[in-house]
N, C-alpha and C positions, 0 to 999 in steps of 0.2 A: 747178139752183143750183150755183154754183162751190164748190169744196171749202172755201176760206177762209171763205166766207159760212156754210156749214154749221157749221163749228167755232164761229164767232161766235154763231150762233143757239143752238147746243147749250150754249155757255158761258153765255149769257144766261139760259137756262132752268134750268141747274144751279146758278147763283150763289146763289140763296136757300137751296137745300138745303145747300150748303157751310157757310153761316153758321149755319143751324140745327143741323147736325151739330157744329160747334165749340162751340156753346153747350151742347149736350148732353154732350159729352165733357168740358168744363170742369166741369160739375156732377157728373159721375161721378167725376172726380178729387177733388173736394172731399169727396164722400161717402166715397170710399175712404180719404182722409187722416183723416177723423173716425173711421172704424172702426178704423184702425190705432192711433190715439191712445187709443181706448177699450180695445183689446187690451193696449196698453202699460201703461196704468194698472192693469188687472186683474192683469197679470203682476207688477207692482211690489208690489201688495197681497199677493199669494200667495207672494212670495219668502220662503224659509225661512231665509236667512242674513243 
């Protein structure tokens, strides 16, 4: 199999995994943002000044 064809086949096989990973990373970012917001709210509640 020629080298270019190997890369094409490899890219075709990995393409769905790439999109699945992006979806997961996006969800992780949203979760981290929500956790940061919760920590910020608690810090504001406990501020003594």
